[in-house]
C-alpha positions in Angstrom: 57.1 108.6 92.9 57.9 110.3 96.2 61.6 110.8 96.8 62.9 108.6 99.6 65.2 109.8 102.4 68.0 107.8 100.9 67.6 109.5 97.5 67.4 112.9 99.1 70.7 112.1 100.8 72.3 111.4 97.4 72.5 107.6 97.6 70.8 106.8 94.3 72.3 106.1 90.9 72.0 104.1 87.7 74.3 102.8 84.9 74.7 105.0 81.9 76.6 103.5 78.9 77.7 106.9 77.8 79.7 107.3 81.0 81.6 104.0 80.8 85.3 104.4 80.3 86.7 101.4 78.4 90.2 102.2 79.4 89.5 102.2 83.2 88.8 99.3 85.5 85.7 98.4 87.6 86.2 101.6 89.7 87.2 105.1 88.5 88.8 105.7 91.9 90.9 102.7 92.8 91.5 102.6 96.5 88.4 104.4 97.7 85.8 102.3 95.7 83.1 105.0 95.5 82.7 105.4 91.8 81.7 102.4 89.7 82.7 102.7 86.1 79.7 103.9 84.1 77.4 104.7 87.0 75.7 108.1 87.2 75.3 109.1 90.9 73.0 111.6 92.6 75.7 112.7 95.0 78.0 113.7 92.1 75.2 115.8 90.6 75.1 113.5 87.6 71.6 112.1 88.3 68.6 114.0 89.6 67.3 113.5 93.1 64.6 110.9 93.1 66.0 109.2 90.0 62.4 108.4 88.8 60.3 111.5 88.3 56.8 111.9 89.7 54.3 110.8 87.0 51.8 113.2 85.4 48.0 112.5 85.3 46.9 109.4 83.4 44.1 109.3 80.9 42.0 106.1 81.4 39.5 105.9 78.5 36.4 103.7 78.7 33.8 103.1 76.1 30.9 100.7 76.0 27.9 100.2 73.8 24.8 98.0 73.5 22.6 97.7 70.4 19.1 96.1 70.5 18.9 95.0 66.9 15.1 94.2 66.8 14.0 96.6 69.5 12.5 93.7 71.5 15.6 92.5 73.4 15.8 89.3 71.4 19.0 90.1 69.5 21.6 92.3 71.2 25.2 93.3 70.3 27.5 94.6 73.0 31.1 95.7 73.2 33.5 97.8 75.1 37.1 98.9 75.6 39.1 100.2 78.6 42.7 101.1 79.4 44.1 100.8 82.9 47.5 101.8 84.4 49.2 100.2 87.4 52.4 101.0 89.3 55.6 99.1 89.6 56.6 97.5 92.9 58.8 99.9 94.9 61.6 97.3 94.7 62.0 98.1 91.0 63.1 101.6 91.7 64.7 101.4 95.2 66.6 98.1 95.0 68.1 98.9 91.6 69.1 102.5 92.3 70.3 102.3 95.9 72.2 99.0 95.9 75.3 100.3 94.3 78.8 101.0 95.6 79.5 102.9 97.8 76.0 102.5 99.2 76.4 98.7 99.3 79.0 96.1 98.4 78.5 92.4 97.9 81.8 90.6 98.5 82.8 87.5 100.2 85.6 85.0 100.9 85.9 81.3 101.4 88.4 78.6 102.3 89.9 78.6 98.8 90.1 82.4 98.3 91.7 82.7 101.8 94.3 80.0 101.3 97.1 82.4 101.5 96.0 84.4 104.5 98.4 84.4 107.5 101.4 83.5 105.3 99.8 80.3 104.3 97.9 79.5 107.4 94.6 79.9 105.5 91.2 81.3 106.5 90.7 81.3 110.3 89.1 83.6 112.8 92.5 85.1 113.3 93.3 85.7 109.6 89.8 86.8 108.5 91.0 90.4 109.0 93.1 90.0 105.9 89.9 89.7 103.8 89.8 93.4 103.2 87.6 95.2 100.7 90.7 96.0 98.6 91.7 92.4 98.0 88.2 90.9 97.8 86.1 93.3 95.8 87.2 92.1 92.4 84.8 92.7 89.4 81.3 93.8 90.3 77.9 92.6 88.9 75.3 95.4 89.3 71.6 95.9 88.8 70.4 99.1 87.3 67.1 100.7 86.2 66.1 101.9 82.8 65.6 105.7 83.3 63.0 105.8 80.5 60.3 105.2 83.1 57.1 103.7 81.9 54.0 102.5 83.7 52.4 99.1 83.2 49.3 99.3 80.9 46.4 96.9 80.5 44.0 97.2 77.5 40.8 95.3 77.8 38.1 94.8 75.1 35.2 92.7 74.1 32.5 92.2 71.5 29.5 89.9 71.9 26.2 88.8 70.3 23.3 87.5 72.4 20.1 85.9 71.1 17.0 84.9 73.0 15.9 81.4 72.0 13.2 78.8 73.0 12.4 77.9 76.6 13.4 81.4 77.9 17.1 80.7 77.2 19.8 83.1 76.0 22.8 82.1 74.0 25.7 84.4 73.6 29.0 84.3 71.8 31.8 86.7 72.8 35.3 87.6 71.9 37.2 88.9 75.0 40.8 90.0 75.1 43.4 91.9 77.1 46.9 93.1 76.4 49.5 94.0 79.0 52.2 96.4 77.9 55.2 98.1 79.5 55.5 95.4 82.1 58.6 95.2 84.2 61.2 92.9 82.8 64.9 92.3 82.9 67.7 91.9 80.3 71.4 91.2 80.5 73.0 94.5 79.6 76.5 93.1 79.3 76.4 90.3 76.8 78.9 89.7 74.0 77.8 90.9 70.6 76.1 88.1 68.7 78.7 86.0 66.7 81.7 88.0 68.0 83.7 84.8 68.6 82.9 83.2 65.2 85.7 85.0 63.4 88.9 87.0 63.9 91.7 86.2 66.3 92.2 86.3 70.0 95.8 86.5 71.3 96.9 85.0 68.0 94.3 82.2 68.1 92.1 81.8 65.0 88.5 81.9 66.3 87.1 80.6 63.0 88.5 77.2 64.0 85.9 75.5 66.3 88.6 73.7 68.3 90.6 76.8 69.1 87.4 78.8 69.7 86.3 76.3 72.3 89.7 76.5 74.0 89.3 80.3 74.3 85.6 80.2 75.4 86.3 77.5 78.1 88.3 80.0 80.1 85.7 82.4 81.7 88.4 85.1 82.1 88.7 85.3 78.3 85.0 85.9 77.8 84.9 89.2 79.6 87.2 90.6 76.9 84.4 90.3 74.4 81.8 92.1 76.5 81.1 95.7 75.7 81.5 96.7 79.4 84.2 94.2 80.3 85.2 96.0 83.5 81.9 94.9 85.0 81.1 91.2 85.6 77.4 91.6 84.8 74.7 94.3 84.3 71.1 93.4 84.9 68.9 96.1 83.4 65.3 96.4 84.7 63.2 97.8 81.8 59.6 97.9 80.7 59.6 95.6 77.7 57.4 92.7 79.1 54.1 92.0 77.3 51.1 89.7 77.6 48.3 88.9 75.2 45.1 87.1 76.2 42.5 86.2 73.5 39.4 84.1 74.1 36.1 83.0 72.5 33.4 82.6 75.1 30.1 80.8 74.6 27.3 81.0 77.2 23.9 79.4 77.5 21.6 80.7 80.3 18.1 80.4 81.6 17.5 82.9 84.4 13.7 83.4 84.3 12.5 79.9 85.1 10.2 79.4 88.1 11.8 76.1 89.1 15.2 75.8 87.4 17.7 78.4 86.4 21.2 77.7 85.0 24.3 79.2 83.5 26.8 77.3 81.2 29.9 79.0 80.0 32.6 77.5 77.8 35.9 79.4 77.1 38.5 78.7 74.5 41.5 80.9 75.2 45.2 81.5 74.6 47.3 83.4 77.2 50.7 84.3 75.8 53.4 86.8 76.7 56.9 87.3 78.0 57.9 84.0 79.7 59.0 83.9 83.3 56.2 85.9 85.1 57.0 89.0 87.0 60.5 90.5 86.3 60.8 88.2 83.2 64.3 87.8 81.8 64.2 88.7 78.1 66.6 87.1 75.6 69.1 89.9 74.7 69.7 88.5 71.2 66.2 87.5 70.1 63.3 88.6 72.4 61.0 86.3 70.4 62.6 83.4 72.1 61.2 84.5 75.5 57.7 85.0 74.1 55.3 82.1 74.3 52.4 80.4 76.0 52.3 81.4 79.7 52.0 79.0 82.6 48.6 80.5 83.5 47.2 79.5 80.1 44.1 77.3 80.1 42.9 76.5 76.6 39.5 75.0 77.6 37.4 76.0 80.6 33.8 74.9 81.3 31.7 76.4 84.1 28.2 75.2 85.1 26.0 76.6 87.8 22.3 76.3 88.5 19.6 77.1 91.0 16.7 74.6 91.7 13.7 75.9 93.6 12.1 73.2 95.7 8.5 73.2 96.7 7.7 75.3 99.8 6.9 72.9 102.5 5.7 75.7 104.8 2.6 76.4 102.7 -0.7 74.8 103.7 -2.4 74.1 107.0 -0.9 72.2 109.9 -2.8 69.9 112.1 -2.9 71.0 115.8 
């Protein structure tokens, strides 16, 4: 990927769990708000310029074969395989490496948060100046990019058997499939460890008791205590774990040599499965299998029929003058 002007000016970065300081707050520099806890920045010489390296050359193998079993074109076996690469949308890299403090802040205020402005006057055009970054920034939620860069792959393959039958017809049965791998997906990188609230104590409260556990969990402020990176409100990690699997059986019947009538009938039974949610799918951080299933684009049964009918040529013959 070409380095952008922003990255060359040192505005890029990404979250690195190894840099997170559990004893610090959201910012490692309270008061200036330039260093988010756990973020590796270009301008501090922690991250390389460009963040995502230029890719090397790709190998895109293709193989196809056809075998005329009887040497007369009446029984033919065909098959093939190909692998293809694509590129991610630029937003994957740029939006998730550049939209970090101090490059960007997403803060706000409202009637309730500004209730104390102006010594109790509340939020008005005159008191809005009191909504400073220092008193509104709070805990951040950030997006970040998995630096183990991968490129979306598609594997396509097929195997078919065709036989010429009566009335100049050809019937063919085929297996056709594709697999998508290394597709862009997202995962919550700041969830509580699975089952962490099922045992132990919290501020002297026995978490093994469902009633007391509910009391603790009902206060959102308590939940951050159980997160691994509790100084940050949320971490959305863009990675390359999305997958798709398409498998189909295709049956065709065709007649393409007739003088008056030609036709093509195709029936497909297929299953289209993969990471649910489409582009930028959100994967379950506890059990990825719960976000794998039949995709919205799945069509189990498809029938296509097309034909050509040749009508008599009315232009032939003589015309009376």
